[in-house]
ZADO-1210 file (C-alpha; in nm, 4 decimals, padded with zeros to 6 digits):
<atoms>
<atom x="-01.3645" y="12.6634" z="-09.9006" code="UNK" pos="1"/>
<atom x="-01.3484" y="12.7231" z="-09.5358" code="UNK" pos="2"/>
<atom x="-01.0390" y="12.8165" z="-09.3435" code="UNK" pos="3"/>
<atom x="-00.8433" y="12.6655" z="-09.0695" code="UNK" pos="4"/>
<atom x="-00.7386" y="12.8006" z="-08.7574" code="UNK" pos="5"/>
<atom x="-00.4824" y="12.5347" z="-08.6604" code="UNK" pos="6"/>
<atom x="-00.1244" y="12.6168" z="-08.7200" code="UNK" pos="7"/>
<atom x="00.0272" y="12.3061" z="-08.8609" code="UNK" pos="8"/>
<atom x="00.3696" y="12.4348" z="-08.9032" code="UNK" pos="9"/>
<atom x="00.4122" y="12.5609" z="-08.5448" code="UNK" pos="10"/>
<atom x="00.6393" y="12.2787" z="-08.4536" code="UNK" pos="11"/>
<atom x="00.8542" y="12.3427" z="-08.7642" code="UNK" pos="12"/>
<atom x="00.8814" y="12.7184" z="-08.6777" code="UNK" pos="13"/>
<atom x="00.9884" y="12.6319" z="-08.3253" code="UNK" pos="14"/>
<atom x="01.2473" y="12.3898" z="-08.4330" code="UNK" pos="15"/>
<atom x="01.3845" y="12.6473" z="-08.6861" code="UNK" pos="16"/>
<atom x="01.4052" y="12.9167" z="-08.4174" code="UNK" pos="17"/>
<atom x="01.5798" y="12.6905" z="-08.1606" code="UNK" pos="18"/>
<atom x="01.8220" y="12.5442" z="-08.4049" code="UNK" pos="19"/>
<atom x="01.9104" y="12.7828" z="-08.6766" code="UNK" pos="20"/>
<atom x="02.1494" y="12.5810" z="-08.8702" code="UNK" pos="21"/>
<atom x="02.2795" y="12.8735" z="-09.0757" code="UNK" pos="22"/>
<atom x="02.4345" y="13.0212" z="-08.7518" code="UNK" pos="23"/>
<atom x="02.6766" y="12.9143" z="-08.5195" code="UNK" pos="24"/>
<atom x="02.4532" y="12.9194" z="-08.2214" code="UNK" pos="25"/>
<atom x="02.2132" y="12.6897" z="-08.3909" code="UNK" pos="26"/>
<atom x="02.4769" y="12.4281" z="-08.4684" code="UNK" pos="27"/>
<atom x="02.6068" y="12.4509" z="-08.0910" code="UNK" pos="28"/>
<atom x="02.2342" y="12.4127" z="-07.9679" code="UNK" pos="29"/>
<atom x="02.1737" y="12.1109" z="-08.1966" code="UNK" pos="30"/>
<atom x="02.5003" y="11.9306" z="-08.0772" code="UNK" pos="31"/>
<atom x="02.4061" y="12.0033" z="-07.7228" code="UNK" pos="32"/>
<atom x="02.0560" y="11.8656" z="-07.7497" code="UNK" pos="33"/>
<atom x="02.1060" y="11.6031" z="-08.0217" code="UNK" pos="34"/>
<atom x="01.9984" y="11.3286" z="-07.7579" code="UNK" pos="35"/>
<atom x="01.6871" y="11.5149" z="-07.6536" code="UNK" pos="36"/>
<atom x="01.6013" y="11.5517" z="-08.0455" code="UNK" pos="37"/>
<atom x="01.6524" y="11.1754" z="-08.0798" code="UNK" pos="38"/>
<atom x="01.4070" y="11.1140" z="-07.7961" code="UNK" pos="39"/>
<atom x="01.1566" y="11.3337" z="-07.9424" code="UNK" pos="40"/>
<atom x="01.1441" y="11.1362" z="-08.2488" code="UNK" pos="41"/>
<atom x="01.0131" y="10.8277" z="-08.0500" code="UNK" pos="42"/>
<atom x="00.8373" y="10.9563" z="-07.7548" code="UNK" pos="43"/>
<atom x="00.6302" y="11.2198" z="-07.9193" code="UNK" pos="44"/>
<atom x="00.6367" y="11.1129" z="-08.2805" code="UNK" pos="45"/>
<atom x="00.7853" y="11.4374" z="-08.3797" code="UNK" pos="46"/>
<atom x="00.8649" y="11.4401" z="-08.7622" code="UNK" pos="47"/>
<atom x="01.0170" y="11.7791" z="-08.7472" code="UNK" pos="48"/>
<atom x="01.2744" y="11.6660" z="-08.5064" code="UNK" pos="49"/>
<atom x="01.3416" y="11.3595" z="-08.7438" code="UNK" pos="50"/>
<atom x="01.3761" y="11.5807" z="-09.0476" code="UNK" pos="51"/>
<atom x="01.6320" y="11.7975" z="-08.8513" code="UNK" pos="52"/>
<atom x="01.8416" y="11.4954" z="-08.7441" code="UNK" pos="53"/>
<atom x="01.8200" y="11.3584" z="-09.0995" code="UNK" pos="54"/>
<atom x="01.9387" y="11.6792" z="-09.2615" code="UNK" pos="55"/>
<atom x="02.2134" y="11.6854" z="-08.9823" code="UNK" pos="56"/>
<atom x="02.3474" y="11.3475" z="-09.0577" code="UNK" pos="57"/>
<atom x="02.3396" y="11.4181" z="-09.4266" code="UNK" pos="58"/>
<atom x="02.5409" y="11.7357" z="-09.3824" code="UNK" pos="59"/>
<atom x="02.8075" y="11.5515" z="-09.1733" code="UNK" pos="60"/>
<atom x="02.8533" y="11.2823" z="-09.4274" code="UNK" pos="61"/>
<atom x="02.8829" y="11.5250" z="-09.7141" code="UNK" pos="62"/>
<atom x="03.1433" y="11.7235" z="-09.4971" code="UNK" pos="63"/>
<atom x="03.3914" y="11.4290" z="-09.5580" code="UNK" pos="64"/>
<atom x="03.5091" y="11.4463" z="-09.1996" code="UNK" pos="65"/>
<atom x="03.7594" y="11.2250" z="-09.0462" code="UNK" pos="66"/>
<atom x="03.6245" y="10.9675" z="-08.7772" code="UNK" pos="67"/>
<atom x="03.7644" y="11.1660" z="-08.4896" code="UNK" pos="68"/>
<atom x="03.5892" y="11.4922" z="-08.6244" code="UNK" pos="69"/>
<atom x="03.2557" y="11.2956" z="-08.6545" code="UNK" pos="70"/>
<atom x="03.2663" y="11.2111" z="-08.2932" code="UNK" pos="71"/>
</atoms>
């Protein structure tokens, strides 16, 4: 079998480094750039941004926040 020199997980690594969800700064970065991530889903077809937003939405729903806290 041959090898491939293309890094298919490069986008995922960049998103994980920019928005580390296990750290406070990552959550702040995500909340500050949520509109940019939503735009990236459609303008670039970025599946990694889509996965990040799905995970974030699921976490907010599971947290049992009030309507005010969700805003």
